[in-house]
MIRO-108917 format. One record per residue (C-alpha): residue number from 1; residue in one letter; z, x, y. Coordinates in Angstrom, 3 decimals. Example, Ala and Ser with C-alpha at 12.3 -4.5 7.8 and 13.67 -1.06 7.14 Angstrom:
<recs>
@nr: 1&rest: a&pz: 7.800&px: 12.300&py: -4.500
@nr: 2&rest: s&pz: 7.140&px: 13.670&py: -1.060
</recs>
This chain:
<recs>
@nr: 1&rest: m&pz: -0.101&px: 0.075&py: -0.044
@nr: 2&rest: n&pz: -0.835&px: 1.352&py: 3.348
@nr: 3&rest: l&pz: 0.572&px: 0.768&py: 6.724
@nr: 4&rest: k&pz: -2.141&px: -2.283&py: 7.285
@nr: 5&rest: q&pz: -1.470&px: -3.950&py: 4.491
@nr: 6&rest: l&pz: 2.199&px: -3.758&py: 4.919
@nr: 7&rest: s&pz: 2.057&px: -5.183&py: 8.478
@nr: 8&rest: e&pz: -0.187&px: -7.715&py: 7.306
@nr: 9&rest: l&pz: 2.391&px: -9.001&py: 4.647
@nr: 10&rest: l&pz: 5.171&px: -9.013&py: 6.952
@nr: 11&rest: g&pz: 3.134&px: -10.909&py: 9.878
@nr: 12&rest: l&pz: 3.951&px: -8.161&py: 12.180
@nr: 13&rest: s&pz: 1.830&px: -5.563&py: 14.143
@nr: 14&rest: q&pz: 1.505&px: -2.236&py: 12.507
@nr: 15&rest: t&pz: 3.057&px: -0.796&py: 16.284
@nr: 16&rest: t&pz: 5.969&px: -2.737&py: 15.284
@nr: 17&rest: v&pz: 6.500&px: -1.949&py: 11.737
@nr: 18&rest: s&pz: 5.903&px: 1.680&py: 12.576
@nr: 19&rest: r&pz: 8.577&px: 1.845&py: 15.175
@nr: 20&rest: a&pz: 11.141&px: -0.169&py: 12.948
@nr: 21&rest: l&pz: 10.514&px: 2.784&py: 10.069
@nr: 22&rest: n&pz: 10.873&px: 5.477&py: 12.694
@nr: 23&rest: g&pz: 14.236&px: 4.063&py: 14.580
@nr: 24&rest: y&pz: 12.957&px: 2.945&py: 18.071
@nr: 25&rest: p&pz: 15.579&px: 1.356&py: 19.682
@nr: 26&rest: e&pz: 13.606&px: -1.319&py: 20.998
@nr: 27&rest: v&pz: 12.879&px: -3.028&py: 17.574
@nr: 28&rest: n&pz: 15.889&px: -5.491&py: 17.036
@nr: 29&rest: e&pz: 18.051&px: -5.229&py: 13.702
@nr: 30&rest: a&pz: 17.193&px: -7.947&py: 12.256
@nr: 31&rest: t&pz: 13.358&px: -6.987&py: 12.042
@nr: 32&rest: r&pz: 14.164&px: -3.487&py: 10.967
@nr: 33&rest: e&pz: 15.807&px: -4.360&py: 8.061
@nr: 34&rest: r&pz: 13.080&px: -6.793&py: 6.914
@nr: 35&rest: v&pz: 10.663&px: -4.037&py: 7.119
@nr: 36&rest: l&pz: 13.150&px: -1.584&py: 5.162
@nr: 37&rest: q&pz: 13.464&px: -4.515&py: 2.624
@nr: 38&rest: a&pz: 9.612&px: -4.660&py: 2.435
@nr: 39&rest: v&pz: 9.512&px: -1.061&py: 2.099
@nr: 40&rest: k&pz: 11.619&px: -1.290&py: -0.783
@nr: 41&rest: e&pz: 10.309&px: -3.998&py: -2.885
@nr: 42&rest: t&pz: 6.781&px: -2.657&py: -2.210
@nr: 43&rest: g&pz: 6.997&px: 1.199&py: -2.625
@nr: 44&rest: y&pz: 5.249&px: 1.962&py: 0.290
@nr: 45&rest: r&pz: 5.373&px: 5.211&py: 1.587
@nr: 46&rest: p&pz: 4.423&px: 6.567&py: 5.062
@nr: 47&rest: n&pz: 1.095&px: 8.678&py: 5.687
@nr: 48&rest: k&pz: 2.921&px: 11.835&py: 6.867
@nr: 49&rest: a&pz: 0.114&px: 13.280&py: 8.678
@nr: 50&rest: a&pz: -0.148&px: 9.492&py: 10.643
@nr: 51&rest: q&pz: 3.641&px: 9.662&py: 11.123
@nr: 52&rest: r&pz: 3.600&px: 12.962&py: 12.817
@nr: 53&rest: l&pz: 0.796&px: 11.511&py: 15.239
@nr: 54&rest: a&pz: 2.909&px: 8.761&py: 16.206
@nr: 55&rest: t&pz: 6.420&px: 10.355&py: 16.503
@nr: 56&rest: g&pz: 5.530&px: 13.917&py: 16.959
@nr: 57&rest: k&pz: 7.909&px: 14.934&py: 13.784
@nr: 58&rest: a&pz: 6.808&px: 16.238&py: 10.522
@nr: 59&rest: g&pz: 9.695&px: 14.794&py: 8.654
@nr: 60&rest: s&pz: 9.973&px: 18.870&py: 7.019
@nr: 61&rest: i&pz: 12.647&px: 21.350&py: 6.946
@nr: 62&rest: g&pz: 10.998&px: 24.819&py: 6.668
@nr: 63&rest: l&pz: 12.435&px: 27.644&py: 4.824
@nr: 64&rest: v&pz: 11.181&px: 30.941&py: 3.882
@nr: 65&rest: m&pz: 11.326&px: 32.313&py: 0.302
@nr: 66&rest: p&pz: 11.609&px: 36.379&py: 0.256
@nr: 67&rest: t&pz: 9.596&px: 37.400&py: -2.944
@nr: 68&rest: a&pz: 8.105&px: 40.678&py: -4.137
@nr: 69&rest: p&pz: 7.618&px: 41.888&py: -7.970
@nr: 70&rest: d&pz: 11.099&px: 43.672&py: -7.948
@nr: 71&rest: h&pz: 12.600&px: 40.969&py: -5.934
@nr: 72&rest: y&pz: 15.036&px: 38.800&py: -8.440
@nr: 73&rest: s&pz: 15.137&px: 35.223&py: -8.864
@nr: 74&rest: d&pz: 18.531&px: 33.728&py: -8.102
@nr: 75&rest: v&pz: 20.371&px: 31.034&py: -9.751
@nr: 76&rest: h&pz: 22.420&px: 30.559&py: -6.993
@nr: 77&rest: f&pz: 19.908&px: 29.662&py: -4.488
@nr: 78&rest: g&pz: 18.518&px: 27.234&py: -6.756
@nr: 79&rest: e&pz: 21.760&px: 25.288&py: -7.078
@nr: 80&rest: f&pz: 21.853&px: 25.294&py: -3.028
@nr: 81&rest: l&pz: 17.998&px: 24.060&py: -2.688
@nr: 82&rest: t&pz: 19.291&px: 21.296&py: -5.521
@nr: 83&rest: g&pz: 21.983&px: 19.835&py: -2.820
@nr: 84&rest: l&pz: 19.699&px: 20.274&py: 0.065
@nr: 85&rest: g&pz: 17.028&px: 18.298&py: -1.787
@nr: 86&rest: e&pz: 19.528&px: 15.679&py: -2.851
@nr: 87&rest: e&pz: 20.182&px: 15.065&py: 0.976
@nr: 88&rest: a&pz: 16.390&px: 15.427&py: 1.991
@nr: 89&rest: v&pz: 15.281&px: 12.654&py: -0.337
@nr: 90&rest: r&pz: 17.885&px: 10.026&py: 0.823
@nr: 91&rest: h&pz: 15.835&px: 10.487&py: 4.540
@nr: 92&rest: d&pz: 12.468&px: 10.850&py: 3.068
@nr: 93&rest: f&pz: 12.111&px: 14.587&py: 4.330
@nr: 94&rest: h&pz: 10.291&px: 16.935&py: 2.980
@nr: 95&rest: f&pz: 10.779&px: 20.742&py: 2.280
@nr: 96&rest: v&pz: 7.945&px: 23.594&py: 3.585
@nr: 97&rest: i&pz: 8.621&px: 26.741&py: 1.577
@nr: 98&rest: m&pz: 6.945&px: 29.814&py: 2.823
@nr: 99&rest: p&pz: 7.033&px: 32.979&py: 0.519
@nr: 100&rest: a&pz: 7.036&px: 35.959&py: 2.409
@nr: 101&rest: d&pz: 7.517&px: 39.791&py: 1.834
@nr: 102&rest: p&pz: 11.264&px: 40.462&py: 2.287
@nr: 103&rest: n&pz: 10.319&px: 42.861&py: 5.170
@nr: 104&rest: d&pz: 8.132&px: 40.199&py: 6.837
@nr: 105&rest: e&pz: 11.333&px: 37.381&py: 6.992
@nr: 106&rest: v&pz: 11.210&px: 37.285&py: 10.869
@nr: 107&rest: g&pz: 7.273&px: 37.238&py: 11.374
@nr: 108&rest: a&pz: 7.012&px: 34.420&py: 8.401
@nr: 109&rest: l&pz: 9.716&px: 32.371&py: 10.427
@nr: 110&rest: r&pz: 8.012&px: 32.514&py: 13.376
@nr: 111&rest: r&pz: 4.557&px: 31.805&py: 11.861
@nr: 112&rest: l&pz: 6.452&px: 28.889&py: 10.330
@nr: 113&rest: a&pz: 7.989&px: 27.502&py: 13.544
@nr: 114&rest: v&pz: 4.673&px: 27.612&py: 15.502
@nr: 115&rest: s&pz: 2.567&px: 25.848&py: 12.431
@nr: 116&rest: g&pz: 3.514&px: 22.487&py: 13.334
@nr: 117&rest: n&pz: 4.421&px: 21.580&py: 10.138
@nr: 118&rest: v&pz: 8.336&px: 21.585&py: 10.297
@nr: 119&rest: d&pz: 11.021&px: 20.190&py: 12.580
@nr: 120&rest: a&pz: 13.600&px: 22.744&py: 11.767
@nr: 121&rest: l&pz: 14.366&px: 25.921&py: 10.074
@nr: 122&rest: f&pz: 17.045&px: 26.890&py: 7.717
@nr: 123&rest: v&pz: 17.985&px: 30.521&py: 6.761
@nr: 124&rest: a&pz: 19.876&px: 32.124&py: 3.894
@nr: 125&rest: y&pz: 20.936&px: 35.248&py: 2.756
@nr: 126&rest: m&pz: 22.512&px: 36.301&py: 6.140
@nr: 127&rest: r&pz: 22.912&px: 40.155&py: 6.666
@nr: 128&rest: g&pz: 25.055&px: 42.357&py: 8.534
@nr: 129&rest: h&pz: 23.239&px: 42.321&py: 12.170
@nr: 130&rest: d&pz: 20.657&px: 40.166&py: 10.713
@nr: 131&rest: p&pz: 17.261&px: 40.439&py: 12.823
@nr: 132&rest: r&pz: 16.226&px: 37.089&py: 11.909
@nr: 133&rest: l&pz: 18.917&px: 35.912&py: 14.858
@nr: 134&rest: p&pz: 17.473&px: 37.039&py: 17.732
@nr: 135&rest: m&pz: 14.011&px: 35.100&py: 17.021
@nr: 136&rest: l&pz: 15.123&px: 32.162&py: 15.615
@nr: 137&rest: k&pz: 17.696&px: 31.591&py: 18.968
@nr: 138&rest: s&pz: 14.198&px: 32.282&py: 21.139
@nr: 139&rest: l&pz: 12.807&px: 29.464&py: 19.505
@nr: 140&rest: s&pz: 12.980&px: 26.043&py: 20.818
@nr: 141&rest: m&pz: 13.089&px: 24.647&py: 17.497
@nr: 142&rest: p&pz: 16.786&px: 23.417&py: 15.815
@nr: 143&rest: f&pz: 17.567&px: 25.695&py: 12.982
@nr: 144&rest: l&pz: 20.875&px: 26.401&py: 10.972
@nr: 145&rest: v&pz: 22.222&px: 29.454&py: 9.154
@nr: 146&rest: h&pz: 24.155&px: 29.038&py: 5.581
@nr: 147&rest: g&pz: 26.543&px: 31.747&py: 6.136
@nr: 148&rest: r&pz: 27.235&px: 34.533&py: 9.191
@nr: 149&rest: s&pz: 25.927&px: 37.875&py: 10.411
@nr: 150&rest: f&pz: 28.611&px: 40.480&py: 10.410
@nr: 151&rest: g&pz: 28.643&px: 42.449&py: 13.654
@nr: 152&rest: s&pz: 26.343&px: 39.947&py: 15.547
@nr: 153&rest: e&pz: 27.478&px: 37.716&py: 18.512
@nr: 154&rest: p&pz: 28.799&px: 34.319&py: 16.611
@nr: 155&rest: d&pz: 26.771&px: 32.221&py: 19.499
@nr: 156&rest: y&pz: 24.696&px: 30.285&py: 16.675
@nr: 157&rest: p&pz: 24.773&px: 27.429&py: 14.168
@nr: 158&rest: y&pz: 26.147&px: 28.084&py: 10.806
@nr: 159&rest: l&pz: 28.066&px: 26.838&py: 7.930
@nr: 160&rest: d&pz: 30.154&px: 29.237&py: 5.745
@nr: 161&rest: i&pz: 33.137&px: 29.602&py: 3.418
@nr: 162&rest: d&pz: 35.643&px: 31.958&py: 4.577
@nr: 163&rest: n&pz: 34.929&px: 34.699&py: 2.164
@nr: 164&rest: e&pz: 37.042&px: 37.163&py: 3.651
@nr: 165&rest: a&pz: 40.513&px: 35.121&py: 2.829
@nr: 166&rest: a&pz: 38.714&px: 34.021&py: -0.516
@nr: 167&rest: f&pz: 39.395&px: 37.596&py: -1.708
@nr: 168&rest: y&pz: 42.214&px: 38.354&py: 0.721
@nr: 169&rest: d&pz: 43.896&px: 35.484&py: -1.658
@nr: 170&rest: a&pz: 42.464&px: 36.613&py: -4.709
@nr: 171&rest: a&pz: 43.722&px: 39.886&py: -4.324
@nr: 172&rest: r&pz: 47.205&px: 39.223&py: -3.143
@nr: 173&rest: l&pz: 47.602&px: 37.133&py: -6.603
@nr: 174&rest: l&pz: 46.803&px: 39.758&py: -8.567
@nr: 175&rest: l&pz: 49.233&px: 42.026&py: -6.598
@nr: 176&rest: q&pz: 51.740&px: 39.901&py: -6.843
@nr: 177&rest: l&pz: 51.462&px: 40.152&py: -10.659
@nr: 178&rest: g&pz: 51.744&px: 43.870&py: -10.446
@nr: 179&rest: h&pz: 48.402&px: 45.324&py: -10.443
@nr: 180&rest: t&pz: 47.909&px: 48.217&py: -8.383
@nr: 181&rest: r&pz: 44.056&px: 49.691&py: -9.960
@nr: 182&rest: f&pz: 41.511&px: 47.494&py: -8.692
@nr: 183&rest: a&pz: 37.498&px: 46.890&py: -9.142
@nr: 184&rest: l&pz: 35.200&px: 45.093&py: -7.088
@nr: 185&rest: l&pz: 31.690&px: 43.628&py: -8.412
@nr: 186&rest: n&pz: 30.456&px: 42.201&py: -5.344
@nr: 187&rest: g&pz: 26.432&px: 40.872&py: -4.435
@nr: 188&rest: p&pz: 24.253&px: 43.396&py: -2.378
@nr: 189&rest: g&pz: 26.174&px: 45.346&py: 0.167
@nr: 190&rest: h&pz: 23.812&px: 44.567&py: 3.153
@nr: 191&rest: l&pz: 24.774&px: 40.905&py: 2.297
@nr: 192&rest: d&pz: 27.415&px: 39.187&py: 5.029
@nr: 193&rest: f&pz: 29.351&px: 37.403&py: 2.208
@nr: 194&rest: a&pz: 29.601&px: 40.633&py: 0.149
@nr: 195&rest: i&pz: 30.674&px: 42.634&py: 3.267
@nr: 196&rest: r&pz: 33.609&px: 40.023&py: 4.005
@nr: 197&rest: r&pz: 34.723&px: 39.764&py: 0.436
@nr: 198&rest: k&pz: 34.838&px: 43.553&py: 0.234
@nr: 199&rest: n&pz: 36.949&px: 43.434&py: 3.417
@nr: 200&rest: g&pz: 39.347&px: 40.692&py: 2.556
@nr: 201&rest: l&pz: 40.215&px: 42.860&py: -1.049
@nr: 202&rest: v&pz: 40.519&px: 45.931&py: 1.248
@nr: 203&rest: a&pz: 42.775&px: 44.412&py: 3.797
@nr: 204&rest: a&pz: 45.288&px: 42.912&py: 0.853
@nr: 205&rest: l&pz: 45.265&px: 46.230&py: -0.888
@nr: 206&rest: s&pz: 45.975&px: 48.217&py: 2.565
@nr: 207&rest: e&pz: 49.218&px: 45.680&py: 3.092
@nr: 208&rest: r&pz: 50.662&px: 47.571&py: -0.296
@nr: 209&rest: g&pz: 49.491&px: 51.399&py: 0.983
@nr: 210&rest: l&pz: 46.484&px: 50.922&py: -1.444
@nr: 211&rest: s&pz: 43.019&px: 51.716&py: -0.895
@nr: 212&rest: l&pz: 39.876&px: 50.860&py: -2.933
@nr: 213&rest: p&pz: 37.786&px: 53.916&py: -3.650
@nr: 214&rest: e&pz: 33.834&px: 54.224&py: -3.451
@nr: 215&rest: d&pz: 33.587&px: 54.416&py: -7.338
@nr: 216&rest: c&pz: 35.485&px: 51.545&py: -8.115
@nr: 217&rest: m&pz: 33.093&px: 48.911&py: -6.108
@nr: 218&rest: s&pz: 29.402&px: 47.875&py: -7.387
@nr: 219&rest: h&pz: 27.062&px: 46.383&py: -4.718
@nr: 220&rest: t&pz: 24.071&px: 44.732&py: -7.231
@nr: 221&rest: s&pz: 22.245&px: 41.513&py: -7.342
@nr: 222&rest: m&pz: 24.312&px: 38.936&py: -9.244
@nr: 223&rest: t&pz: 23.160&px: 39.054&py: -12.914
@nr: 224&rest: d&pz: 25.130&px: 39.371&py: -16.170
@nr: 225&rest: e&pz: 23.133&px: 42.438&py: -17.006
@nr: 226&rest: l&pz: 24.339&px: 44.296&py: -13.809
@nr: 227&rest: g&pz: 27.958&px: 43.081&py: -14.098
@nr: 228&rest: q&pz: 28.050&px: 44.284&py: -17.783
@nr: 229&rest: s&pz: 26.959&px: 47.649&py: -16.447
@nr: 230&rest: a&pz: 28.977&px: 48.305&py: -13.755
@nr: 231&rest: m&pz: 32.057&px: 46.955&py: -15.655
@nr: 232&rest: e&pz: 31.441&px: 49.341&py: -18.586
@nr: 233&rest: r&pz: 31.262&px: 52.233&py: -15.826
@nr: 234&rest: f&pz: 34.461&px: 51.059&py: -14.070
@nr: 235&rest: l&pz: 36.064&px: 50.804&py: -18.136
@nr: 236&rest: q&pz: 35.316&px: 54.799&py: -18.744
@nr: 237&rest: m&pz: 37.127&px: 56.048&py: -15.470
@nr: 238&rest: p&pz: 40.140&px: 58.343&py: -16.623
@nr: 239&rest: e&pz: 42.437&px: 55.629&py: -15.166
@nr: 240&rest: p&pz: 40.401&px: 52.487&py: -15.657
@nr: 241&rest: p&pz: 41.361&px: 49.344&py: -13.356
@nr: 242&rest: t&pz: 43.273&px: 46.504&py: -15.067
@nr: 243&rest: a&pz: 42.122&px: 43.892&py: -11.733
@nr: 244&rest: i&pz: 38.305&px: 43.174&py: -11.380
@nr: 245&rest: l&pz: 37.492&px: 40.733&py: -8.593
@nr: 246&rest: c&pz: 33.678&px: 39.215&py: -9.143
@nr: 247&rest: s&pz: 31.407&px: 37.798&py: -6.505
@nr: 248&rest: s&pz: 29.868&px: 35.431&py: -8.975
@nr: 249&rest: t&pz: 30.807&px: 33.968&py: -12.360
@nr: 250&rest: v&pz: 27.241&px: 34.988&py: -13.513
@nr: 251&rest: l&pz: 28.813&px: 38.787&py: -12.790
@nr: 252&rest: a&pz: 31.611&px: 37.861&py: -14.525
@nr: 253&rest: l&pz: 30.142&px: 36.789&py: -17.504
@nr: 254&rest: g&pz: 28.537&px: 40.409&py: -18.077
@nr: 255&rest: a&pz: 32.056&px: 42.074&py: -17.088
@nr: 256&rest: i&pz: 33.814&px: 39.998&py: -19.710
@nr: 257&rest: r&pz: 31.293&px: 40.984&py: -22.374
@nr: 258&rest: a&pz: 31.961&px: 44.658&py: -21.535
@nr: 259&rest: a&pz: 35.790&px: 44.067&py: -21.594
@nr: 260&rest: n&pz: 35.297&px: 42.116&py: -25.012
@nr: 261&rest: q&pz: 33.326&px: 44.908&py: -26.368
@nr: 262&rest: a&pz: 35.630&px: 47.692&py: -25.486
@nr: 263&rest: g&pz: 38.393&px: 45.581&py: -27.681
@nr: 264&rest: l&pz: 40.259&px: 44.701&py: -24.195
@nr: 265&rest: k&pz: 41.860&px: 41.180&py: -23.981
@nr: 266&rest: l&pz: 41.333&px: 39.176&py: -20.709
@nr: 267&rest: g&pz: 44.369&px: 38.105&py: -19.224
@nr: 268&rest: e&pz: 46.599&px: 40.565&py: -21.084
@nr: 269&rest: d&pz: 44.576&px: 44.073&py: -20.973
@nr: 270&rest: i&pz: 42.635&px: 43.296&py: -17.709
@nr: 271&rest: s&pz: 42.743&px: 40.401&py: -15.349
@nr: 272&rest: l&pz: 39.701&px: 39.161&py: -13.670
@nr: 273&rest: i&pz: 38.973&px: 36.352&py: -10.732
@nr: 274&rest: a&pz: 35.547&px: 35.621&py: -10.115
@nr: 275&rest: h&pz: 33.896&px: 33.312&py: -7.176
@nr: 276&rest: d&pz: 32.585&px: 30.083&py: -8.879
@nr: 277&rest: d&pz: 29.714&px: 28.315&py: -6.749
@nr: 278&rest: v&pz: 29.939&px: 25.442&py: -8.912
@nr: 279&rest: l&pz: 27.124&px: 26.202&py: -10.953
@nr: 280&rest: p&pz: 26.478&px: 23.698&py: -13.481
@nr: 281&rest: h&pz: 25.628&px: 25.556&py: -16.495
@nr: 282&rest: l&pz: 28.291&px: 28.102&py: -16.028
@nr: 283&rest: k&pz: 31.561&px: 26.145&py: -15.987
@nr: 284&rest: p&pz: 34.801&px: 28.937&py: -15.674
@nr: 285&rest: e&pz: 36.888&px: 26.572&py: -17.457
@nr: 286&rest: n&pz: 34.622&px: 26.930&py: -20.347
@nr: 287&rest: f&pz: 34.664&px: 30.253&py: -20.800
@nr: 288&rest: s&pz: 36.575&px: 31.818&py: -23.838
@nr: 289&rest: v&pz: 39.512&px: 32.887&py: -21.774
@nr: 290&rest: p&pz: 39.243&px: 30.073&py: -18.765
@nr: 291&rest: l&pz: 38.522&px: 32.092&py: -15.422
@nr: 292&rest: t&pz: 40.874&px: 32.258&py: -12.251
@nr: 293&rest: t&pz: 38.360&px: 31.202&py: -9.593
@nr: 294&rest: t&pz: 38.126&px: 30.691&py: -5.923
@nr: 295&rest: r&pz: 35.937&px: 27.965&py: -5.797
@nr: 296&rest: s&pz: 33.410&px: 26.267&py: -3.226
@nr: 297&rest: s&pz: 29.897&px: 23.965&py: -4.390
@nr: 298&rest: l&pz: 26.904&px: 25.672&py: -2.990
@nr: 299&rest: r&pz: 25.448&px: 22.184&py: -3.907
@nr: 300&rest: a&pz: 27.978&px: 20.574&py: -1.439
@nr: 301&rest: a&pz: 26.803&px: 23.047&py: 1.347
@nr: 302&rest: g&pz: 23.241&px: 22.296&py: 0.785
@nr: 303&rest: v&pz: 24.035&px: 18.778&py: 1.261
@nr: 304&rest: r&pz: 26.083&px: 19.647&py: 4.482
@nr: 305&rest: i&pz: 23.254&px: 21.759&py: 6.071
@nr: 306&rest: a&pz: 20.446&px: 18.802&py: 5.514
@nr: 307&rest: q&pz: 23.012&px: 16.649&py: 6.887
@nr: 308&rest: r&pz: 22.770&px: 18.534&py: 9.983
@nr: 309&rest: l&pz: 19.741&px: 19.628&py: 10.213
@nr: 310&rest: i&pz: 18.063&px: 15.978&py: 9.571
@nr: 311&rest: g&pz: 20.550&px: 14.591&py: 11.730
@nr: 312&rest: t&pz: 19.822&px: 17.006&py: 14.585
@nr: 313&rest: v&pz: 16.048&px: 15.974&py: 13.792
@nr: 314&rest: k&pz: 16.535&px: 12.264&py: 14.096
@nr: 315&rest: q&pz: 19.117&px: 12.675&py: 16.898
@nr: 316&rest: d&pz: 21.898&px: 11.245&py: 14.848
@nr: 317&rest: g&pz: 24.549&px: 13.520&py: 16.013
@nr: 318&rest: p&pz: 26.626&px: 14.899&py: 17.409
@nr: 319&rest: f&pz: 27.230&px: 17.452&py: 14.732
@nr: 320&rest: p&pz: 29.746&px: 20.426&py: 14.705
@nr: 321&rest: e&pz: 28.059&px: 23.806&py: 15.953
@nr: 322&rest: q&pz: 29.948&px: 25.880&py: 13.588
@nr: 323&rest: e&pz: 31.862&px: 24.943&py: 10.344
@nr: 324&rest: l&pz: 33.868&px: 27.646&py: 8.283
@nr: 325&rest: w&pz: 34.915&px: 25.890&py: 4.874
@nr: 326&rest: k&pz: 37.919&px: 27.162&py: 2.823
@nr: 327&rest: t&pz: 38.065&px: 28.137&py: -0.651
@nr: 328&rest: e&pz: 40.289&px: 26.807&py: -3.512
@nr: 329&rest: l&pz: 42.174&px: 29.296&py: -5.342
@nr: 330&rest: i&pz: 42.394&px: 28.332&py: -8.969
@nr: 331&rest: v&pz: 44.378&px: 30.127&py: -11.596
@nr: 332&rest: r&pz: 43.554&px: 30.119&py: -15.164
@nr: 333&rest: a&pz: 44.301&px: 32.430&py: -18.172
@nr: 334&rest: s&pz: 42.230&px: 35.240&py: -16.937
@nr: 335&rest: t&pz: 44.974&px: 36.377&py: -14.750
@nr: 336&rest: g&pz: 48.439&px: 37.903&py: -15.868
@nr: 337&rest: p&pz: 50.749&px: 40.399&py: -15.259
@nr: 338&rest: a&pz: 49.426&px: 43.947&py: -15.168
@nr: 339&rest: p&pz: 49.531&px: 46.162&py: -18.289
@nr: 340&rest: r&pz: 53.357&px: 47.709&py: -18.681
@nr: 341&rest: q&pz: 51.408&px: 51.039&py: -18.620
@nr: 342&rest: a&pz: 49.636&px: 50.482&py: -15.624
@nr: 343&rest: q&pz: 52.602&px: 49.274&py: -13.458
@nr: 344&rest: n&pz: 54.415&px: 51.198&py: -10.692
@nr: 345&rest: v&pz: 51.560&px: 53.427&py: -10.326
@nr: 346&rest: g&pz: 51.254&px: 54.238&py: -6.469
@nr: 347&rest: g&pz: 47.443&px: 54.735&py: -6.289
@nr: 348&rest: v&pz: 44.364&px: 53.064&py: -7.387
</recs>
């Protein structure tokens, strides 16, 4: 069914039907409800090209997807996009995804912004001193950042979790259990969340006069294979760590495999806390030893970012400019007292 047929069915002009569908205030509520009911019953879908001409809006959110032969795909980003898509469907908004070389994201975002195909931009994988921010702030197009940029002026719209507080709290729990030898399995070191999680751990240790040596840190893509190889390296140290913080349950999966192969019992010989993004296929409570986690849903973040972007485009606001979500520390069986031989050691 096209717009003309829908208009004839309702006995209204095409202009009135179009204005009702696009939220114009001069259409009264009774007429709008009647049009929307007919849309449900007939399955009518607006023509996006015609809609753009009528409203000046594309009904689309744009994002750049970095890709290269050696670039890891990321299950975490897929879960986030699921939330973003869940909310976009409710408003009949589309995604426009532009693949780009990881070294050309600034240029790709600029090209996407001037293409006329999107109403707003979304960016993720934020870095310290992120070069995309100055370009985004120079545009007249709404944008929203998932994360923050360490070292940059915080004068941009974002949604983030308090990564520093999450790993500070996790480290404090392990310190209270008597652990003094720590290791960190982290995401890529240039990414903002990894910087802040490291800072949270270091801050908690410094309060006890402890430090985190470079060889007790691993910064990699968050895969189980890389988690396992990093953990194997930690366990071969003369004084291996007894407390492990992982930036993902995916990394933790590999780390636990390495610990099991070394004959260590999780929660007894070694304790581990992972960040849980609430990935549906990797639930921390379903591990053979349930994992203590810091928890925040990536899907919920995707939903919220879509709400804010689409609401801004449709002028449904106001919305907060910046949101910082607290994580939840959930204690399970993967954390326990430090092994007796590792207690009362004055260094890491």
